[in-house]
C-alpha positions as CSV (number, residue, x, y, z in Angstrom):
1,M,0.0,0.0,0.0
2,L,1.0,3.6,-0.5
3,G,1.5,5.6,2.7
4,S,-0.3,8.9,3.3
5,F,0.3,11.1,6.3
6,F,-1.7,14.2,7.5
7,D,-1.6,16.8,10.2
8,E,-3.7,19.8,11.1
9,S,-3.1,23.5,11.7
10,G,-5.3,26.1,13.1
11,T,-7.8,24.1,15.2
12,H,-7.1,26.5,18.1
13,S,-6.9,29.7,16.1
14,D,-9.1,32.7,16.5
15,S,-12.5,32.8,14.8
16,N,-11.1,34.9,11.9
17,G,-8.4,32.4,11.0
18,V,-8.2,29.2,9.0
19,T,-8.4,25.5,9.9
20,A,-6.5,23.3,7.6
21,I,-5.5,19.6,7.2
22,G,-2.6,18.8,4.9
23,G,-0.3,15.9,4.0
24,F,1.3,13.8,1.3
25,V,0.9,10.4,-0.3
26,A,3.8,8.5,-1.7
27,S,5.3,5.0,-2.2
28,D,7.4,3.4,0.5
29,A,10.5,3.9,-1.5
30,T,9.8,7.6,-1.9
31,W,9.1,7.9,1.8
32,S,12.4,6.2,2.6
33,T,14.3,8.6,0.5
34,V,12.5,11.6,2.1
35,E,13.1,10.3,5.6
36,A,16.8,9.8,5.0
37,A,17.3,13.3,3.6
38,W,15.1,14.9,6.3
39,E,16.9,13.2,9.2
40,K,20.2,14.1,7.7
41,E,19.2,17.8,7.5
42,L,17.9,17.9,11.0
43,S,20.9,16.1,12.4
44,G,23.1,18.9,11.2
45,W,21.2,21.2,13.6
46,S,21.3,18.9,16.6
47,D,23.9,21.1,18.3
48,Y,21.3,23.8,18.4
49,G,18.8,21.5,20.2
50,V,16.8,20.6,17.2
51,R,15.4,17.1,17.1
52,T,11.9,17.2,15.5
53,Y,10.7,19.7,12.9
54,H,7.6,21.8,13.8
55,A,6.8,24.4,11.3
56,V,5.4,27.1,13.5
57,D,8.2,26.8,16.0
58,C,10.9,26.9,13.3
59,L,9.4,30.0,11.8
60,W,9.0,32.0,15.0
61,G,11.9,30.5,17.1
62,N,10.0,28.7,19.8
63,N,10.7,25.5,21.8
64,E,13.3,23.4,20.1
65,F,14.1,26.3,17.8
66,G,14.5,28.8,20.6
67,S,18.2,28.8,20.9
68,P,19.7,32.3,20.7
69,R,22.3,30.8,18.3
70,L,19.5,29.7,16.0
71,D,18.7,33.1,14.5
72,Q,16.0,33.8,11.9
73,F,18.4,33.3,9.0
74,K,19.3,29.8,10.2
75,R,15.7,28.9,10.8
76,H,14.8,30.1,7.3
77,V,17.6,27.9,5.9
78,I,16.1,24.9,7.7
79,I,12.6,25.6,6.3
80,Y,14.0,26.2,2.8
81,R,16.0,23.0,2.7
82,L,13.3,20.8,4.1
83,A,10.7,22.2,1.7
84,N,13.1,21.4,-1.2
85,I,13.5,17.8,0.0
86,L,9.7,17.5,-0.5
87,G,9.8,19.4,-3.8
88,D,12.4,17.0,-5.2
89,A,10.4,13.9,-4.2
90,D,7.5,12.2,-6.0
91,V,5.0,13.1,-3.3
92,Q,1.4,14.2,-3.9
93,A,0.1,17.0,-1.6
94,I,-3.5,16.7,-0.5
95,H,-5.2,19.3,1.6
96,A,-8.5,20.9,2.7
97,A,-9.2,24.1,4.6
98,V,-11.9,26.4,5.6
99,Y,-12.2,30.0,6.8
100,N,-13.5,29.7,10.4
101,A,-15.7,32.8,10.2
102,D,-17.5,31.4,7.1
103,W,-17.9,28.0,8.8
104,T,-19.6,29.6,11.8
105,I,-22.0,31.6,9.7
106,A,-22.8,28.8,7.3
107,T,-23.4,26.1,9.9
108,T,-25.4,28.2,12.4
109,G,-28.7,26.3,13.0
110,Q,-27.7,23.4,10.7
111,T,-28.3,20.7,13.3
112,P,-28.1,17.6,11.1
113,F,-24.9,18.8,9.5
114,L,-23.3,19.7,12.8
115,K,-24.2,16.4,14.3
116,R,-22.1,14.8,11.6
117,Y,-19.4,17.5,11.5
118,P,-19.3,19.3,14.9
119,K,-16.1,21.1,14.1
120,P,-14.3,22.3,11.0
121,Y,-11.7,19.5,11.4
122,D,-14.4,16.8,11.1
123,F,-15.6,18.3,7.8
124,L,-12.1,18.7,6.4
125,F,-11.2,15.1,7.4
126,D,-14.1,14.0,5.3
127,N,-12.7,16.1,2.4
128,I,-9.3,14.4,2.7
129,V,-10.8,10.9,2.7
130,H,-12.8,11.7,-0.5
131,D,-9.7,13.2,-2.2
132,L,-7.6,10.2,-1.3
133,R,-10.1,7.8,-2.9
134,V,-10.4,9.9,-6.0
135,W,-6.6,10.1,-6.4
136,A,-6.2,6.4,-5.8
137,R,-8.8,5.5,-8.4
138,I,-7.0,7.6,-11.0
139,K,-3.3,7.4,-10.2
140,T,-2.4,4.2,-8.3
141,G,-3.1,1.5,-10.7
142,G,-4.8,-0.7,-8.1
143,E,-2.6,0.1,-5.1
144,R,-4.5,1.0,-2.0
145,I,-3.6,4.0,0.2
146,A,-3.2,3.6,4.0
147,P,-4.0,7.0,5.6
148,S,-2.4,8.0,8.8
149,F,-3.2,11.1,10.8
150,A,-1.3,12.9,13.6
151,V,-3.0,12.2,16.9
152,Q,-5.6,14.8,17.9
153,E,-7.4,13.5,21.0
154,E,-10.5,15.7,20.4
155,Y,-11.1,14.4,16.9
156,Q,-9.7,10.9,16.7
157,D,-12.8,8.9,17.7
158,R,-15.0,10.9,15.3
159,S,-12.5,10.6,12.5
160,R,-12.3,6.8,12.9
161,Q,-16.2,6.7,12.9
162,I,-16.4,8.7,9.6
163,Y,-13.6,6.7,8.0
164,D,-14.9,3.3,9.1
165,A,-18.4,4.2,7.7
166,Y,-16.8,4.7,4.3
167,W,-14.4,1.8,4.6
168,R,-17.2,-0.8,5.2
169,N,-18.2,-0.1,1.6
170,P,-16.3,-2.4,-0.8
171,A,-16.2,0.3,-3.4
172,W,-14.0,2.3,-0.9
173,K,-12.1,-0.6,0.5
174,D,-10.8,-1.4,-2.9
175,F,-8.8,1.8,-2.8
176,L,-8.2,2.7,0.8
177,G,-6.4,0.6,3.5
178,P,-7.0,0.8,7.3
179,I,-6.6,4.1,9.1
180,S,-4.0,4.7,11.8
181,F,-2.9,7.6,14.1
182,G,0.6,8.6,15.3
183,H,2.8,11.3,16.7
184,P,5.0,13.6,14.7
185,S,8.0,12.8,16.8
186,Q,7.7,9.1,15.7
187,L,7.9,9.5,12.0
188,V,9.3,12.0,9.5
189,P,6.2,11.9,7.2
190,Y,4.1,13.4,10.0
191,Q,6.6,16.3,10.1
192,C,6.2,16.7,6.4
193,A,2.5,16.9,6.9
194,D,2.9,19.5,9.6
195,H,5.0,21.5,7.2
196,I,2.3,21.7,4.5
197,A,-0.6,22.1,6.9
198,F,1.0,25.0,8.6
199,W,2.2,26.8,5.5
200,L,-1.1,26.4,3.7
201,R,-2.9,28.0,6.7
202,Y,-0.2,30.7,6.9
203,E,-0.6,31.7,3.3
204,W,-4.4,31.8,3.4
205,E,-4.3,33.9,6.6
206,R,-1.8,36.3,5.2
207,P,-3.5,39.7,4.4
208,S,-3.8,40.1,0.7
209,K,-2.0,43.5,0.8
210,E,0.7,42.4,3.2
211,K,4.2,43.2,2.0
212,I,6.2,40.0,1.8
213,T,9.4,40.2,3.9
214,L,12.0,37.9,5.4
215,E,10.4,38.5,8.8
216,N,7.0,37.1,7.8
217,G,8.5,34.1,5.9
218,G,7.6,35.3,2.4
219,M,11.1,34.7,1.0
220,V,11.3,31.1,2.2
221,N,8.7,29.9,-0.4
222,A,8.0,27.0,2.0
223,L,4.7,26.1,0.3
224,G,5.7,26.5,-3.4
225,N,8.9,24.6,-3.0
226,A,7.3,21.7,-1.1
227,V,4.7,21.0,-3.8
228,R,7.0,21.8,-6.7
229,K,6.9,18.4,-8.4
230,N,3.2,17.4,-8.4
231,G,1.4,20.5,-7.2
232,L,-1.7,20.5,-5.0
233,L,-4.3,18.0,-5.7
234,R,-7.2,20.3,-4.8
235,Q,-6.8,23.5,-6.7
236,G,-8.2,26.8,-5.3
237,G,-8.3,28.0,-1.8
238,C,-10.3,27.5,1.4
239,W,-14.0,26.7,1.7
240,T,-15.8,30.0,1.8
241,L,-19.3,31.0,2.9
242,E,-20.8,30.3,-0.5
243,S,-19.1,26.9,-1.0
244,M,-19.9,25.9,2.6
245,R,-23.6,26.7,2.0
246,N,-23.6,24.6,-1.1
247,A,-22.0,21.7,0.7
248,I,-24.5,21.9,3.5
249,E,-27.4,22.0,1.0
250,Q,-26.1,18.9,-0.6
251,F,-25.7,17.2,2.7
252,N,-29.2,18.0,3.7
253,R,-30.5,16.7,0.4
254,T,-28.5,13.5,0.0
255,G,-27.0,12.8,3.5
256,T,-23.5,12.7,2.2
257,L,-20.7,14.9,0.9
258,E,-19.3,14.3,-2.5
259,T,-16.6,16.9,-2.1
260,S,-14.3,15.6,-4.8
């Protein structure tokens, strides 16, 4: 089976922010190559206290990336090099995101929809599962995809319920393998997923008229470099008020989401 790994970003952000889930799918051979290059890069920064990549900490110099010797320039070097490891690899980026303010307006009073998707994460998780199946049908030549998500205690049980409901259908089971959950410190692919989830959210939250500077990460090109080879599977941006209302209308009419 092909391995796919996902993480979230923005689930604790303010109401005007973005919630996103992002990750990559690739063959075992590709993941082995990515892991070796990723670990080699991080090992070069071990004297600074770096062990595990976390995008938000690397950008802003927090936690493992908080050493005074690890200045902004060095942190940008780390981001740039890790993004290029992904950009050189045959990995497919898959993502989904929603503007939190639009979610709140669109879902107000939508009891059946909120029973199925209480939080934006639940809705985006469903998006990811649909996209994985669509991509598998078109691209894998019969190989199944085993999805794995970074552990999120608030959402894990609901995610498994959503996934298992699809997976019991033979038409889905032919393309998707069993779901699993893990911690970013355990596997490099989760750190790769953290990278794209954070930078997708970061770019969508960036004010449209904001001047791009070294300080705000604009020159790092962390998103563009990471998806350089195969691009983003879902073109376009976040779910907006109009598209959310359309999705809810469809859900109310059919009881399901065909988001892909």
